[in-house]
C-alpha positions in Angstrom: 159.5 35.9 152.7 159.7 39.9 153.7 157.1 41.7 155.2 156.6 43.4 151.9 155.6 39.5 150.3 153.6 38.3 153.3 151.4 41.5 154.0 148.6 42.6 155.4 144.9 40.9 155.6 143.5 43.2 152.7 140.1 41.9 153.0 138.8 45.5 154.6 140.3 47.6 151.8 139.0 45.7 148.9 135.6 47.9 148.6 137.9 51.0 148.1 139.3 49.6 144.5 135.5 50.2 143.5 134.4 53.1 145.8 135.3 57.1 144.2 137.4 59.8 145.6 134.4 61.2 146.7 133.3 58.7 148.6 136.7 58.8 150.2 136.2 62.4 151.1 132.8 62.2 152.1 133.6 59.2 155.0 136.2 61.6 155.6 134.0 64.9 156.5 132.6 63.1 158.9 135.6 62.6 161.5 136.3 65.7 163.5 139.9 66.8 163.8 140.8 68.1 167.8 142.1 71.3 166.4 142.8 73.0 169.4 144.8 69.9 171.4 146.9 69.2 167.9 147.3 72.9 167.6 149.2 72.5 171.7 150.6 69.4 170.5 152.6 70.8 167.4 154.4 73.9 169.5 156.0 70.8 171.0 158.1 70.8 174.6 158.7 74.7 174.4 155.3 75.7 173.4 154.9 78.3 176.4 158.5 80.0 174.9 156.9 79.9 171.6 153.9 81.9 172.8 156.1 84.2 174.1 157.5 84.8 171.3 154.6 84.9 169.1 153.2 87.6 171.0 156.0 89.2 171.1 156.3 89.6 167.0 152.5 89.5 166.8 153.1 93.6 167.8 153.5 96.4 164.7 156.9 97.1 165.8 158.3 94.4 165.2 156.4 93.4 161.8 158.5 93.6 158.2 157.7 96.7 156.4 157.8 96.6 152.8 158.6 100.3 151.4 161.6 101.0 153.1 165.4 101.5 151.4 167.5 99.3 152.5 169.3 101.6 154.4 165.8 102.2 156.4 165.5 98.8 156.7 168.5 98.0 158.6 167.9 100.5 161.1 164.6 99.6 161.5 166.0 96.1 162.4 168.7 97.5 164.6 166.2 99.7 166.4 164.1 95.9 166.8 166.9 94.2 168.1 167.4 97.0 170.8 163.7 95.9 171.8 164.5 92.4 172.2 167.0 93.4 174.5 164.8 95.7 176.7 162.4 92.9 176.5 164.4 90.5 178.0 164.1 88.0 174.8 167.6 87.5 174.3 169.1 85.7 177.1 167.5 82.3 177.4 170.4 80.2 176.7 173.3 82.0 178.9 174.2 81.9 181.8 172.2 82.5 184.9 175.1 84.7 186.0 174.9 87.2 182.9 171.5 87.3 183.3 170.3 84.4 181.1 168.5 80.8 181.9 170.3 78.2 181.0 167.7 77.1 178.5 169.0 76.3 175.2 166.0 74.2 173.1 164.2 77.3 174.5 165.8 79.9 173.4 166.0 78.3 170.0 162.2 77.9 169.9 161.6 81.0 170.7 164.3 82.4 168.1 162.8 80.8 165.0 159.2 82.1 165.4 160.8 85.7 164.8 160.6 84.4 160.9 156.8 85.2 161.2 157.8 89.1 162.1 160.5 90.0 159.5 163.4 87.2 158.7 165.7 90.0 158.6 165.2 90.4 162.5 165.2 87.0 163.0 168.4 85.9 161.2 170.5 89.7 162.6 169.4 88.7 165.7 170.8 85.1 165.4 174.2 86.7 164.0 174.4 88.7 167.4 173.2 86.6 169.7 173.6 83.1 168.2 176.8 83.3 166.6 179.0 86.1 168.0 178.1 85.9 171.8 177.6 82.1 171.3 180.5 81.7 170.0 182.0 83.8 172.8 180.1 81.5 175.2 180.8 78.5 173.7 184.6 78.6 172.5 185.9 81.6 174.9 186.5 80.4 178.6 184.8 82.5 181.8 187.7 85.3 181.5 186.0 86.0 177.8 182.4 85.6 179.4 182.9 88.4 182.2 184.9 90.6 179.8 183.2 90.4 176.3 179.8 89.0 176.9 177.9 91.2 178.7 178.1 94.1 176.0 177.2 91.8 173.2 174.4 91.0 175.4 173.0 93.7 175.9 173.6 94.8 172.2 176.3 97.6 173.8 178.2 96.0 171.1 177.3 94.7 167.7 179.3 91.9 166.7 180.5 90.4 163.0 181.1 86.3 163.0 183.9 86.1 160.5 184.3 82.8 159.4 183.0 82.4 155.9 185.9 83.7 153.0 185.2 85.0 149.6 187.8 82.5 148.3 186.4 79.5 150.2 183.3 79.1 151.4 182.1 76.3 153.3 185.7 75.0 153.3 186.2 76.6 156.6 189.6 74.6 157.2 191.0 76.7 154.7 190.6 79.9 155.2 193.6 82.0 154.3 193.1 84.7 157.3 196.6 84.6 159.8 196.8 85.2 163.2 200.1 85.2 164.2 201.6 85.1 167.9 204.6 87.9 168.4 206.4 87.0 171.3 207.7 90.0 171.6 204.3 92.2 172.3 202.1 89.2 173.7 200.0 89.9 170.7 197.8 88.7 167.5 198.6 89.6 164.8 195.5 89.3 162.3 196.2 89.5 158.7 194.4 89.3 155.1 196.9 88.2 152.7 195.4 88.5 149.7 192.0 89.4 148.3 190.3 86.1 148.3 191.1 85.7 151.8 188.3 88.8 152.9 186.0 87.7 155.2 182.6 88.1 153.3 178.7 88.1 154.0 179.4 88.8 157.4 175.9 90.5 159.3 176.8 93.4 161.2 180.5 93.8 159.2 178.9 96.8 156.8 177.7 99.5 159.2 176.9 98.4 162.8 179.3 95.8 164.0 182.2 97.0 166.7 183.9 93.7 167.1 184.1 90.6 165.5 184.9 87.2 166.4 187.1 85.8 163.6 188.5 82.9 162.5 192.0 82.7 161.2 195.3 80.1 161.1 196.6 79.7 164.2 200.4 80.3 163.8 202.9 80.1 166.9 206.5 79.3 166.5 206.7 79.1 162.9 203.4 76.4 163.4 199.9 76.6 162.2 197.9 74.8 164.6 194.5 75.0 162.4 191.8 77.6 162.4 190.9 79.2 166.1 188.4 81.9 167.2 190.1 85.4 168.0 187.9 88.4 169.5 189.3 91.1 167.4 187.8 94.8 168.2 186.3 96.7 164.1 185.3 99.9 164.9 185.3 102.6 167.8 182.0 104.1 169.6 182.0 106.6 167.0 181.3 104.0 164.1 184.7 104.6 162.5 187.0 101.8 161.6 190.1 101.0 163.5 193.3 101.5 162.4 194.1 98.1 159.6 190.4 97.1 159.1 188.7 97.3 156.2 185.1 97.0 155.2 182.7 96.7 152.4 179.3 97.4 152.1 177.3 94.4 150.2 174.6 96.7 149.4 171.5 95.6 148.3 170.8 91.5 148.3 168.0 89.4 146.7 166.8 89.2 150.8 167.3 89.9 154.4 168.0 93.6 153.5 167.5 94.6 157.1 171.0 93.3 158.1 174.1 95.2 157.1 176.0 92.7 155.3 179.9 93.1 154.1 183.2 92.3 153.8 186.2 92.8 156.5 189.7 92.6 156.0 192.2 92.9 158.2 196.5 94.7 157.9 198.7 93.1 160.3 195.9 94.4 163.2 197.1 93.6 166.7 195.1 92.3 169.4 196.1 90.7 172.9 196.8 87.2 173.2 194.1 87.0 175.6 191.8 87.6 173.1 192.2 84.2 171.7 188.9 82.1 172.4 190.9 79.4 174.6 188.2 76.8 175.4 189.9 74.0 173.3 193.7 75.7 172.0 195.4 78.1 174.2 198.5 79.9 173.8 200.9 80.6 176.3 203.3 84.0 176.9 206.2 82.1 175.5 204.1 81.4 172.1 203.8 77.4 173.2 200.0 75.8 172.1 198.0 73.4 174.1 194.5 72.1 173.7 192.6 69.9 175.6 192.0 67.6 172.3 194.8 66.4 170.7 193.8 65.3 167.1 193.8 68.3 164.9 190.5 67.1 162.8 188.8 66.4 166.2 189.8 69.7 167.7 188.5 71.3 164.5 185.1 69.7 164.5 184.6 70.0 168.0 185.0 73.8 167.6 182.7 73.9 164.9 180.3 71.9 166.9 179.7 74.1 169.4 178.1 76.5 166.8 175.5 74.1 165.6 172.6 75.6 167.1 172.6 78.2 163.6 172.0 74.8 161.6 169.1 73.8 164.1 167.4 77.3 164.5 167.3 77.6 160.1 165.5 74.3 160.0 163.0 75.7 162.3 162.6 78.7 160.7 162.0 77.2 157.2 159.3 74.7 158.5 157.6 77.9 159.8 158.0 79.7 156.5 156.6 76.5 155.4 153.4 76.4 157.4 153.0 80.0 157.0 153.2 79.6 153.1 150.4 76.8 153.5 147.8 78.5 155.7 147.9 80.9 153.0 147.4 78.8 150.1 145.0 76.3 151.6 143.2 78.8 153.4 142.8 80.9 149.8 142.5 77.5 147.7 139.5 76.5 150.0 137.8 80.3 149.2 138.7 81.3 145.5 136.1 79.4 142.8 136.9 79.0 139.6 135.4 77.4 136.4 131.9 75.2 136.6 131.8 71.3 136.7 128.2 71.0 135.6 126.5 73.7 137.8 125.6 76.4 138.3 128.3 77.2 141.1 131.8 77.2 140.6 134.2 74.7 142.5 136.6 75.8 144.9 140.2 75.5 144.0 141.2 72.7 146.4 138.2 70.5 145.0 140.3 70.0 141.9 142.8 67.2 142.4 145.9 68.9 140.9 145.3 71.5 143.6 145.3 68.8 146.0 148.6 67.3 144.6 150.1 70.8 144.5 149.5 71.9 148.6 148.3 68.6 150.5 151.5 66.3 150.3 154.0 69.5 151.1 151.1 69.7 154.0 152.2 66.1 155.0 156.0 66.9 155.0 155.5 70.2 156.6 153.6 68.0 159.6 156.7 65.5 159.1 159.7 68.1 159.1 157.8 69.7 162.5 157.8 66.5 164.5 161.6 66.1 163.2 162.4 69.7 164.3 161.2 68.9 167.9 163.1 65.5 168.1 166.0 67.5 167.1 165.6 70.1 169.1 165.1 67.9 172.4 168.4 66.6 171.0 170.8 70.2 171.0 169.1 70.3 174.5 169.9 67.6 175.9 173.3 68.1 174.8 174.0 72.0 175.3 172.7 71.6 179.0 175.4 68.9 179.5 172.6 66.6 180.1 173.5 64.0 177.4 176.8 65.6 176.3 179.3 62.8 175.3 181.6 63.2 172.0 178.8 60.6 170.6 176.0 62.4 171.2 177.5 65.5 169.7 178.8 63.8 166.6 175.0 62.3 166.2 173.5 65.9 166.9 176.0 67.4 163.9 175.0 64.4 161.4 171.3 65.0 162.6 171.8 68.7 161.5 173.6 68.3 158.0 170.6 65.7 157.7 167.8 68.0 158.7 168.9 71.2 157.7 169.2 71.1 153.6 165.8 69.4 153.7 163.8 71.6 155.3 165.4 74.6 154.0 165.2 73.5 150.5 161.5 72.6 151.0 160.4 75.9 152.6 161.5 77.7 149.4 159.7 75.1 146.9 156.4 75.2 149.4 156.9 79.0 148.9 156.8 78.8 145.1 154.5 76.6 144.8 152.5 78.3 147.4 152.6 81.5 145.4 151.5 79.8 142.2 148.6 78.3 143.9 147.2 81.9 145.2 147.6 82.6 141.2 148.3 86.6 140.4 147.4 87.8 143.8 150.2 85.3 145.6 152.6 87.7 143.5 151.6 90.8 145.3 153.9 91.8 148.0 151.1 92.3 150.2 150.7 88.6 150.5 154.3 88.0 151.7 155.1 84.8 149.9 157.3 86.8 147.2 159.1 88.6 150.4 159.3 85.2 152.6 160.7 83.6 149.2 163.3 85.8 148.5 164.5 86.1 152.2 164.8 82.2 152.5 166.3 81.9 149.3 170.0 82.3 151.7 168.6 79.5 153.9 170.2 77.1 152.0 173.0 78.5 152.2 173.6 79.8 155.3 175.4 77.6 158.0 177.3 74.9 155.3 175.9 74.7 151.7 173.6 72.1 151.4 175.1 69.9 149.1 178.2 70.1 151.2 176.6 68.9 154.6 174.8 66.1 152.8 177.5 64.7 151.9 179.2 65.2 155.4 175.9 62.7 156.2 176.6 60.6 153.6 179.9 60.2 155.1 179.2 59.5 158.5 176.5 57.0 156.8 179.9 54.9 155.9 181.7 55.4 158.4 179.1 53.9 160.7 178.6 50.9 157.5 182.4 50.1 158.3 182.4 50.2 161.9 180.3 47.7 161.9 182.3 44.9 160.3 185.9 46.7 161.2 185.9 44.1 163.8 184.1 40.8 162.0 185.2 37.9 162.0 185.6 35.7 158.2 182.5 34.0 159.1 180.5 36.9 159.9 181.5 38.5 156.9 180.7 35.6 154.4 177.6 35.1 156.2 176.3 38.6 155.1 178.1 38.6 151.9 175.9 35.4 151.1 172.7 37.2 152.4 173.7 39.7 149.6 174.3 38.0 147.1 170.7 36.1 147.6 169.0 39.4 147.9 170.4 40.5 144.8 169.7 37.6 142.9 165.9 37.5 144.1 165.9 41.7 143.3 167.7 41.9 140.1 166.1 38.8 138.7 162.8 40.0 139.0 161.6 37.4 141.5 160.4 39.6 143.6 158.4 41.6 141.5 157.2 38.2 140.3 155.7 37.0 143.4 154.3 40.6 144.2 152.4 40.0 141.0 151.2 36.8 142.2 150.3 37.5 145.7 148.6 40.9 144.3 146.5 38.7 141.8 145.8 41.7 139.6 143.9 43.8 142.2 145.0 47.2 143.0 143.6 47.4 146.5 145.8 43.9 147.3 148.4 45.7 146.1 148.3 48.7 148.2 147.8 46.7 150.6 151.2 45.0 150.8 152.9 48.3 151.0 150.5 51.2 152.8 151.1 49.9 156.2 153.6 51.7 158.9 155.8 48.4 158.8 155.6 47.9 155.3 156.4 51.7 154.9 159.5 51.7 157.3 161.0 48.5 155.7 160.7 50.1 152.3 162.6 53.2 153.4 164.7 52.0 155.7 165.7 49.3 152.7 166.2 52.4 150.5 168.9 53.8 152.9 170.8 50.8 154.2 170.8 49.1 150.4 172.1 52.3 148.9 175.0 52.8 152.2 176.0 49.3 151.2 176.2 49.7 147.5 178.3 52.9 147.6 180.5 50.9 150.7 181.4 48.6 148.2 182.0 51.1 145.2 184.0 53.1 147.5 186.1 50.7 149.5 189.0 50.4 146.5 189.5 54.3 147.6 191.9 53.1 150.4 194.8 51.5 148.6 194.7 54.7 146.0 196.5 57.5 146.1 194.7 60.3 147.5 194.5 62.1 144.0 192.8 58.6 143.0 191.2 58.5 145.5 189.9 62.1 145.4 188.4 61.2 141.8 187.0 58.0 142.9 184.8 59.9 145.5 183.6 62.5 143.1 182.4 60.3 140.8 180.4 59.2 143.1 179.6 62.0 144.9 175.8 62.8 143.4 175.0 59.3 144.9 176.1 60.3 148.2 173.9 62.8 148.1 171.1 60.9 146.9 171.6 58.5 149.5 171.9 61.4 152.8 169.0 63.0 151.4 167.2 59.4 151.5 168.7 59.1 155.3 167.2 62.3 155.8 163.5 61.7 154.7 163.9 58.5 156.8 164.4 60.5 159.7 161.4 63.0 159.2 159.3 59.6 158.7 160.1 58.1 161.8 159.6 61.2 163.5 155.9 61.8 162.0 155.2 58.0 163.3 156.8 58.2 166.8 154.7 61.6 166.9 151.3 59.8 165.4 151.8 56.9 168.9 151.2 60.1 171.1 148.0 61.4 169.5 145.2 59.7 171.6 142.8 57.2 169.6 140.1 59.2 167.5 139.0 60.6 165.2 142.2 62.9 165.0 144.6 60.3 165.2 142.9 58.9 162.0 143.2 62.1 160.3 146.9 62.1 161.4 147.5 58.9 159.9 146.8 59.2 156.9 148.3 62.3 156.3 151.5 59.9 157.5 150.8 57.7 154.9 150.4 60.6 152.7 154.5 61.6 153.2 155.5 58.0 153.6 153.9 56.6 150.3 154.6 59.9 148.7 158.6 59.4 149.5 158.1 55.8 147.9 156.6 57.7 144.7 159.5 60.2 144.2 161.8 57.4 144.4 159.6 54.6 142.7 162.6 54.6 139.9 165.4 53.2 142.7 162.7 50.7 143.7 161.7 49.4 140.7 165.3 49.2 139.3 166.2 47.8 142.9 163.0 44.8 142.4 161.5 46.3 145.9 158.4 46.8 144.2 156.7 45.5 141.3 155.2 48.2 138.3 151.7 47.3 139.6 152.4 48.5 143.0 154.1 51.4 142.1 151.4 51.8 139.9 148.3 50.9 142.7 150.6 53.4 145.1 149.9 56.7 143.2 146.2 55.3 142.2 145.9 55.3 146.5 147.4 58.8 146.7 145.1 60.3 144.2 141.9 58.6 145.1 142.0 57.8 148.9 144.3 60.3 150.6 144.0 63.0 149.0 140.1 63.0 149.1 140.4 62.6 152.7 143.2 64.8 154.0 141.5 67.5 151.8 138.1 67.4 153.9 140.2 68.3 156.8 142.9 70.8 154.9 142.1 74.0 156.7 141.9 72.0 160.0 145.5 70.8 160.1 146.9 74.5 158.7 144.5 75.9 161.7 146.3 73.8 163.7 149.5 75.7 162.6 148.3 78.6 165.8 148.8 81.3 163.3 146.8 84.1 164.2 145.9 86.9 161.7 148.5 89.5 163.0 151.2 86.2 162.0 150.4 85.6 158.7 149.4 89.0 157.4 148.1 88.3 154.2 145.1 90.0 153.2 144.2 87.2 150.7 144.0 84.4 153.5 142.1 87.1 155.6 138.7 86.0 154.9 138.2 88.6 152.3 138.4 86.3 149.5 135.5 84.4 151.2 133.5 87.9 150.7 134.1 88.3 147.4 133.4 84.7 146.9 129.7 85.2 148.6 129.0 88.2 147.0 129.5 86.9 143.7 127.5 83.7 144.3 124.5 85.5 145.8 124.5 88.2 143.1 124.2 85.4 140.4 121.8 83.9 142.4 119.7 86.7 142.9 119.5 87.2 139.4 118.9 83.7 138.4 115.6 83.9 141.0 114.8 87.0 139.1 114.2 86.0 135.9 116.1 88.6 134.2 119.2 86.5 133.6 120.7 86.8 130.3 120.0 83.6 127.8 123.4 81.8 127.4 124.7 81.4 123.5 125.3 78.3 124.1 121.5 77.2 125.1 120.3 79.0 122.4 122.1 76.9 120.4 121.0 73.6 121.9 117.6 74.7 121.1 118.5 74.9 117.5 119.5 71.5 117.7 116.6 70.1 119.2 114.2 71.2 117.1 114.1 69.2 113.5 114.4 66.1 116.3 111.1 66.8 118.2 109.6 67.9 114.7 110.0 64.8 112.9 
């Protein structure tokens, strides 16, 4: 029998069957969360870099100002970038020879914090140093570093990262811009052959950029060697476009209006052969191509993989935005009072179960995102620092990036929206930042790869790993595996597992929860969700190897949604595992107990969300699925609600970082004033009589006379 059938000893949980949510909350309130310790723990390995960045963006000169035109906003953000240079805040990831620290993890950690000041500041600085300068660093050689990086780092040359085209979006391998080698002049000829090949949505392209790293199809001696990057000047020192370069301003956008996004096109623009960023592919003066990576496909993905830091930073920035949103909404919900529950006092919003359901699972999710991001950042640093830089670790890093970036950017948007609604009309006021953050972060779901495209990459990697597992298996091993799969299918799909669960539970909700609420059971269910889905997809897609390319593509398209759902479940498992590993580092005591409940809320919430899958695959009985929901509502939410304010306080977001009046204590003052007024009025004896009490008195009089 599996772990879910044997189950733990649930004797200790049986009293929960008759206790109430109020009892759970009361017992939990007696625990004390060490907010200071937890806050330091959340800051992670690069705590000092984060603190330094937070101190910087707490200054008014770096913060968003809401009453500017987009032209004024652009000018302000450009000025802020110059201030970052003056504060030596942009060099961490670059070589020590150029004034940097070779600190890749610390650089990303500090950079993410800029989102708390103004997402436009974060993204524009990301364009300059995380894309433009980083492309020169990672795709270029020492010659390029010496020639181009000093001006890129000092902002003497603002730059654009010209990859995306109007006609191809995330399909970078198919960009239409060409770079053709002219042997006679030893130059590259950069050309945009048609309108759909214009480079689009480029930060710094509309106004400020003086150069661009342009991704184009590299053609020499009539052979296309695929997409490579070339350094191309686009404007002179006065800001005028250079001959052959065209630009259009994207104008006002739905968010991030402090960035001058625009289009670029090239009409046979010539640059020296040596402007090719040639770490992974070179062309000599005779037009002969060479590369240290023989496979064109691997070469292409290696070049793109060096730029994975963009996905790392978007994951972290979205998590920070979620923290800010929950800080605002939970603080407000713990102070705002509305409606009465049979007493003279109104209830605070966060005491209502629905309000807890809206915010507390999101709080658990944000903690999971935070811990997963710290692990992600550590892997990134080990790869880019060279401590653990192998093809396998880079492939793992890219897969993790493609799994976590979609989850966090989507979650950030959903949490900002839920927080806005949970704050009512006050949340819609621009001064409370939720609407502006929501608008600015909207594009994060598309930046650095559309989320759905990235999840397809994750699913393909899962299928590849699955295929590798059996590549060299002998017939006996395969037969044993197939027999096991058939046996599992027989048990799961005939309802025998669910029947066994019902018998084991003996009709007890507490016993039902006891079988699934512990760490091992959560891990089993969440892991099985991924492994089974991958195996099913592998079986469905196996015929593709024998089909024509068109038919194979059609088969893949048929199961595209299943691929994305499987990849998403894999990403959620990564987050749950990171939370669980982080939990192991929390000392025994009250804080660990509360954090365990928070982890359980995240894990059981994932199982509840995918209850249909677990039921149809026979992994859970209906009774256990219902018990999970009841356990969340009646036990976990009340327990965590008692510490919700402490848990968001651990995010360490000071008033200068939050800058939302409704979370600054003003609501508490208003509520205290109102309660004091009505209390004094009642005590004075001058309070008017309520109409309802008069009606009640009239109804009671005939009864008393009889």
